[in-house]
N, C-alpha and C positions, 0 to 999 in steps of 0.2 A: 504494500500500500504506500503510494507516494503522494506527497502534497497534502497529508492529513495532519491536523493538530487536534481535531476532535472526531472520534470515530463515528459519532452520531450526526455530525454536521459536515458532510462533504461539500466542497465548493466546486466551481467550474474548473479549478486547477487540480482537483484530486484525481488520482488514477489508481486502478487496481490491475496489477500485472500478474501474468502466469510465469511459473518457474519451469525452465526446460531441463536443467541439470543441477544436481547437488553434489558438491565435492567436500567430503569430510576428511580432515587431516588424519592420516594413518596412525599417527602417534598420540592421538587424543587420549589423555588419562593413562598413558602407557608407562612413562618413566617417573612421573610424580602426579599427585592429585591435581586435576584441572590443568594438566600440561597440554600444550598444543590445542588450546581451547578455541578452535576457529573452524568455520565452515564457509565455503564460497558457493554462491548461488549464481547460475547463469540464467538471465531472464529469457523468455521465449521470443520477445520482440524488443526492438530498440526503444530507448526512452528519449522523449523530446523534452529538453530542458525548458524551463519557464521561470518567471519571477518567483515561483513557489517551489520549484524542483531544481536543485542545483547539486553538482557533485562536490565531494571533498577529496583532497589528494591522499594518496597512499604514501606514507613516509618511507624513504629508503633506509637501508640498514644502518648507515652511518650518520643519520640525522642527529643534530644536536638540539636538545630541548633546554632552554634556559632554566636555571635553578629556580625552584619555587614558582614556576609558570602557572598562571591561572587558566584553567580549561573548563569545558562544559560537558557534563554527562546528561543524557536525556533518556526517557523510557516511559513505558506504560505500566510499570509495576506497582506493587502495593505502596500505600503511603504510610502505613504503620504495620508492624509485625506482631504486636501483642494481641491485636484484635483483627481477625481477617474480615475486613469489610470488602465489598465488591471492588474489583479492579476498576480504576478510573477510565473514563472514556477520553479524557483530555491528556495530551502529551505534557509531561512535566520535565523540568530541567533543574540542574543544580550546579553551581560554580564550585569547583574543587581545585585544590592546589597540588601539582605534581610533586612527589617527593622521591628521593633516591631509594633504590632497592635496599641498600645497607640500612638506611634510616627506617624503612618499612619493616625490615626483619625484626627490629626491636619490639614490635607489637605482637609477634607470634613466636611461640616456643619452638626451638629447633626440633626437627623430627628425631625420634629415638630409634636407632636400628633395631629391627625385630619387633617393634611395637605396632606394626601395621601402618597403613597410609595415614598421613595427617596433612593438614593444610600448611603450606609454607611458601616463601617467596623465592622464585627462580628467575633466570634470565629472560624467559619468555613472558614475563609478567611486568606490569607497571602499576604503581600505586598512586592514589590521589586522595586527598582528605580535605575536609572543611576544618579550619583551625579552631572554630568554635565548637566542633564536635556536635553539630546539630543537623548535618546533612550526610546522606549516604545513599548508595544504591540499595535496592531491596529486591525481595523475591518478585519475579515477573519482569525485571529489567534486563535479564540476561540477553546478550546480543546487542544491546544498545550501544551507541557510539560515545566515546570520549573524544571531543574535538578541541583542537588548540589552534589559535591564530598565530602562524609563524611566517614572518616576512611577507605579510599581506595576503596569505592564502590559508584557508582552513585545511587542517590535516586530521585524519582519523588516527589519533595516536593510540587509542585503546579501545577494546571491546569488553563490555561489562561481563565479568566472569564470576566473582564470588566476594563475599564479605562476611564479617561477623554479623550478629543481630543488628537490625537497623532501628531498634528501639532507642529512644533517647534516654540517657546520654549515649552518643555514639562512642564506642570504646576503641575502635581501630580504623585504619584507612580502608577505602574501597579498592578492590583489586581487579585489574583489567588485563586481558591478553595484550601483549605488546605487539602492535601491528608491524612495526619496523623489523622485528625479529623474523617475521614470516615474509619479508619482501621477496626473496628468491622463490619461495613456494607459491606466492601469489602470481608472480610473473610467469613461472613455468606452467602453471595451470591455465593461466590466461592464454598463453601461447598454444598449449595443447588443445584448448577448447576453441581456438580460432577457426579450425576446420569445420566445427559444428556450428554453422551460422544460424542465428536466431531466425525463426520464420515469422511471417506476418500472421498473427492470430487475432481473431475478433476480440474486442474488448470484453472483459468479464461482465456477466450480467450484474446490473446494479452500479456499474462504474459510471459516475456522473459526467461522462464525456460531453454530453450535449446540454447538461443542465446549467442554468445560469441564475442561481437564486438571488444574486445581487442585482440582476436586471441590467447588467452593463457588460458589453463585450470588449471593453478597452483592454488592450494588452493580451487578449486571449490568443493562445497559440504562439506567443512570442518565443523566439529561440535565442537563448543566451549562451555564448561560448564560454566554456570553463577555462580556468587557468591551465596553461600547458603543463601537465604532469600526469602521472598515472593516477586515475581517479576512481573513486567509488561513490555511489550515490549516498548522500547523507541520510540514510534510512536504514531501518532495522531489517529490511527484507533482502538486501544484497549481501551484506556480511553479517552472519549470525554466529552464535555460539551454542554449544550443547550444554545442558545442565543435567 
């Protein structure tokens, strides 16, 4: 689903797309808990960018993220964990600060050999936290993007993976899959999938392609060129994670 901020209120910019191919990382959860927590989805048809649907860049392996950089996590997950109220229909976002993996490890006990799998911080992960310990990812947010504005372009730096309880007070950082760690994996799969060209499929039933609730056709169908970089749609449908 592209161009949505409220699942119950699609606009003329909202699109529902079909998925042609699902690529799961072969090492998911293999070497450590929530390791290689990434899935790549190939859409059945091409996406037309608009003022409401734009791509974000895939960071390369050697990207440098400034210390204590403020970034944004977004998702459709629960707003509280102590009481399971219905999932929200609105897209929520939270500003979180990137922290180093060494600093993040201080919030989690090191794994004890022979004691079974436990959650810990590894190179394929990146941590971010709210310094007031009032914001966190939560159940249902998995696969959502952590985006950072770097040198004038938005990058998908992380993908929501796991955290401790999201009840207040928040006691530890949120943990994301580090997208730059999978730069080669993404490029290799993009290249191998290029022979499988998306087909032109009819729009999904209920997709508001021709609806115009605002009664204004201004800018409808406008095409906006993205920044020149390897890009992923800033949406939870193109890059997701397993839980």
